[in-house]
ROLOLUM-677917 format. One line per field, with one value per residue: residue number from 1; x negated, y, z negated of N, C-alpha, C in turn. Coordinates in Angstrom, 2 decimals. Atoms other than C-alpha are relative to their C-alpha. Example, Ala and Ser with C-alpha at 12.3 -4.5 7.8 and 13.67 -1.06 7.14 Angstrom:
2
pos c(1 2)
nc1 c(-0.89 0.82)
nc2 c(-1.19 -1.19)
nc3 c(0.00 0.06)
cac1 c(-12.30 -13.67)
cac2 c(-4.50 -1.06)
cac3 c(-7.80 -7.14)
cc1 c(-0.90 0.77)
cc2 c(1.20 1.09)
cc3 c(0.00 -0.73)
END
This chain:
94
pos c(1 2 3 4 5 6 7 8 9 10 11 12 13 14 15 16 17 18 19 20 21 22 23 24 25 26 27 28 29 30 31 32 33 34 35 36 37 38 39 40 41 42 43 44 45 46 47 48 49 50 51 52 53 54 55 56 57 58 59 60 61 62 63 64 65 66 67 68 69 70 71 72 73 74 75 76 77 78 79 80 81 82 83 84 85 86 87 88 89 90 91 92 93 94)
nc1 c(0.66 0.35 1.23 0.21 -0.70 -1.04 -1.20 -1.13 0.44 0.98 -0.38 0.05 1.23 -0.26 1.19 1.10 0.69 1.25 0.76 1.36 0.71 0.36 1.03 1.22 0.50 0.55 1.18 0.91 0.57 1.10 1.40 0.17 0.34 1.33 0.95 -0.20 0.23 1.41 0.51 -0.47 0.67 1.41 0.16 -0.30 1.16 0.99 -0.38 0.25 1.44 0.57 -0.45 0.53 1.40 0.23 0.17 -1.07 -0.72 -1.42 -0.35 -0.10 -1.20 -1.15 -0.12 -0.46 -1.36 -0.65 -0.23 -0.90 -1.33 -0.38 -0.36 -1.29 -1.10 -0.17 -0.67 -1.44 -0.70 -0.16 -1.09 -1.25 -0.31 -0.41 -1.30 -0.95 -0.11 -0.87 -1.35 -0.49 -0.32 -1.20 -1.22 -0.21 -0.53 -1.38)
nc2 c(-1.09 -1.11 -0.69 -1.27 -1.07 -0.61 0.82 -0.53 -0.21 -1.00 -1.21 -1.15 -0.81 -1.35 -0.91 0.46 1.19 -0.31 -1.07 0.55 0.09 -1.42 -0.43 0.75 -0.55 -1.33 0.10 0.63 -0.94 -0.75 0.41 -0.44 -1.38 -0.22 0.31 -0.74 -1.42 -0.46 0.34 -0.94 -1.23 0.17 0.00 -1.36 -0.78 0.35 -0.62 -1.44 -0.17 0.10 -1.11 -1.19 0.16 -0.24 1.36 0.88 -0.73 0.13 1.38 0.10 -0.78 0.76 1.18 -0.44 -0.34 1.23 0.58 -0.85 0.21 1.37 -0.10 -0.77 0.85 1.04 -0.61 -0.23 1.33 0.49 -0.72 0.46 1.31 -0.15 -0.59 1.01 0.98 -0.60 0.00 1.36 0.26 -0.78 0.66 1.25 -0.35 -0.44)
nc3 c(0.73 -0.88 0.53 -0.65 0.71 -0.87 0.11 0.75 1.37 0.09 0.65 -0.97 0.16 0.39 -0.17 0.85 -0.57 -0.69 0.69 0.35 -1.32 -0.35 0.90 -0.42 -1.25 0.36 0.73 -0.86 -0.87 0.63 -0.52 -1.35 0.05 0.50 -1.01 -1.26 0.14 -0.13 -1.29 -0.96 0.28 -0.38 -1.46 -0.47 0.29 -0.97 -1.22 0.12 0.07 -1.39 -0.79 0.51 0.25 1.39 0.57 0.32 0.99 -0.17 0.36 1.44 0.39 -0.45 0.92 1.32 -0.13 -0.20 1.36 0.74 -0.54 0.42 1.45 0.14 -0.47 0.99 1.21 -0.42 -0.11 1.39 0.58 -0.61 0.49 1.42 0.00 -0.46 1.09 0.98 -0.55 0.03 1.43 0.39 -0.58 0.74 1.33 -0.11)
cac1 c(-108.13 -108.54 -112.11 -111.65 -109.36 -106.80 -104.12 -100.86 -102.69 -105.12 -105.17 -104.39 -107.51 -107.41 -109.75 -111.78 -112.59 -115.27 -116.61 -119.43 -120.42 -120.35 -122.53 -125.00 -125.28 -125.81 -128.49 -130.17 -130.72 -133.17 -136.22 -135.52 -135.60 -138.81 -140.52 -139.05 -139.15 -142.83 -143.66 -141.54 -143.11 -146.64 -146.11 -144.44 -147.46 -149.82 -147.97 -148.11 -151.87 -152.59 -150.58 -151.93 -155.44 -155.26 -156.14 -155.50 -153.65 -150.18 -150.28 -150.90 -148.20 -145.76 -146.43 -145.93 -142.68 -141.59 -142.06 -140.28 -137.32 -137.26 -137.26 -134.46 -132.25 -132.97 -131.87 -128.67 -127.84 -128.49 -126.17 -123.47 -123.71 -123.41 -120.38 -118.71 -119.39 -117.81 -114.76 -114.41 -114.53 -111.97 -109.60 -110.01 -109.15 -105.87)
cac2 c(70.81 74.24 75.59 78.63 80.54 81.18 78.67 79.11 78.99 81.73 84.88 88.14 90.24 93.45 96.44 94.79 91.78 93.52 95.96 93.67 93.01 96.75 97.38 94.69 96.15 99.62 98.46 96.32 99.41 100.79 98.58 99.51 103.17 102.81 101.29 103.13 106.70 106.97 105.15 107.57 110.51 109.17 108.49 111.88 113.39 111.46 112.68 116.26 115.84 114.79 117.65 120.32 118.89 118.96 115.32 113.96 116.68 116.45 112.64 112.88 115.55 113.42 110.37 112.34 113.86 110.38 109.15 112.17 111.61 107.89 108.74 111.24 108.84 106.06 108.29 109.24 105.58 104.68 107.45 106.36 102.78 103.84 106.01 103.18 100.82 103.30 103.73 99.96 99.69 102.45 100.61 97.35 99.11 100.53)
cac3 c(-16.79 -15.30 -15.75 -13.55 -15.83 -13.14 -14.09 -15.82 -19.22 -18.38 -20.38 -18.54 -17.95 -19.71 -19.90 -22.62 -20.37 -18.48 -21.11 -22.28 -18.64 -18.00 -21.03 -19.98 -16.53 -17.96 -20.27 -17.66 -15.54 -18.05 -17.02 -13.39 -14.29 -16.25 -13.22 -10.30 -11.64 -12.32 -9.12 -7.15 -8.84 -8.30 -4.54 -4.01 -5.76 -3.49 -0.51 -1.67 -2.56 1.03 2.44 0.13 -0.32 -4.14 -4.84 -7.62 -9.57 -8.03 -8.33 -12.00 -12.40 -10.35 -12.53 -15.70 -14.38 -13.33 -16.95 -18.33 -15.94 -16.85 -20.58 -20.20 -18.20 -20.71 -23.60 -21.66 -20.93 -24.54 -25.71 -23.22 -24.44 -28.11 -27.30 -25.41 -28.36 -30.80 -28.59 -28.43 -32.19 -32.62 -30.22 -32.12 -35.46 -34.07)
cc1 c(-0.50 -1.17 -0.20 0.63 1.03 1.26 1.03 -0.31 -1.01 0.51 -0.05 -1.28 0.41 -1.22 -1.16 -0.79 -1.29 -0.90 -1.32 -0.82 -0.44 -1.16 -1.32 -0.64 -0.63 -1.28 -1.16 -0.64 -1.18 -1.39 -0.20 -0.37 -1.49 -1.12 0.05 -0.31 -1.38 -0.69 0.42 -0.66 -1.48 -0.14 0.40 -1.18 -1.17 0.26 -0.33 -1.55 -0.62 0.36 -0.67 -1.48 -0.38 -0.21 -0.70 1.04 1.48 0.44 0.16 1.24 1.24 0.27 0.50 1.47 0.88 0.33 1.00 1.47 0.51 0.41 1.32 1.21 0.21 0.74 1.43 0.76 0.23 1.19 1.39 0.44 0.46 1.40 1.05 0.24 0.88 1.37 0.62 0.37 1.24 1.28 0.37 0.68 1.48 0.91)
cc2 c(1.08 0.78 1.39 1.11 0.74 -0.80 0.66 0.29 1.09 1.25 1.11 0.81 1.37 0.86 -0.50 -1.22 0.31 0.97 -0.56 -0.14 1.41 0.48 -0.69 0.59 1.37 -0.13 -0.66 0.96 0.75 -0.47 0.42 1.48 0.26 -0.37 0.86 1.54 0.45 -0.34 1.07 1.35 -0.06 0.06 1.35 0.93 -0.29 0.61 1.51 0.34 -0.04 1.25 1.32 -0.03 0.30 -1.24 0.04 0.63 -0.22 -1.46 -0.22 0.68 -0.76 -1.19 0.45 0.43 -1.22 -0.64 0.84 -0.23 -1.34 0.04 0.66 -0.87 -1.17 0.48 0.23 -1.32 -0.54 0.71 -0.36 -1.37 0.03 0.56 -0.98 -1.02 0.58 0.11 -1.36 -0.41 0.72 -0.67 -1.25 0.32 0.39 -1.01)
cc3 c(0.93 -0.58 0.58 -0.71 0.75 0.02 -0.82 -1.50 -0.20 -0.62 1.03 -0.28 -0.36 0.19 -0.75 0.63 0.63 -0.71 -0.35 1.26 0.47 -0.85 0.32 1.21 -0.22 -0.66 0.81 1.00 -0.57 0.50 1.42 0.02 -0.48 0.94 1.16 -0.10 0.04 1.28 1.06 -0.19 0.48 1.56 0.60 -0.29 0.96 1.34 0.02 -0.11 1.39 0.85 -0.44 -0.39 -1.52 -0.83 -1.37 -0.91 0.13 -0.17 -1.40 -0.51 0.37 -0.86 -1.33 0.10 0.18 -1.39 -0.80 0.49 -0.44 -1.48 -0.19 0.41 -0.91 -1.19 0.33 0.08 -1.35 -0.73 0.51 -0.57 -1.45 -0.10 0.42 -1.13 -1.16 0.40 -0.06 -1.42 -0.49 0.58 -0.71 -1.35 0.13 0.58)
END
């Protein structure tokens, strides 16, 4: 019995073989964006606050911009995932 899927009875890998894995990877990047973007904005704001002596205003602005950037990227990823799913459904219909 061949459990690896590479024997003579294995199905050939097509374009659809990795589409669900690609979608999962795309959607799993969302939590990373929601954590990293605000933190990057905050720490950039802290650095600018120290340099320009405007504490805490630029930290707050950086944090807010980080959340906005994360929300925008999340929306774009969601749209991309929906478009890929629609294309996959159209290919299955034809």
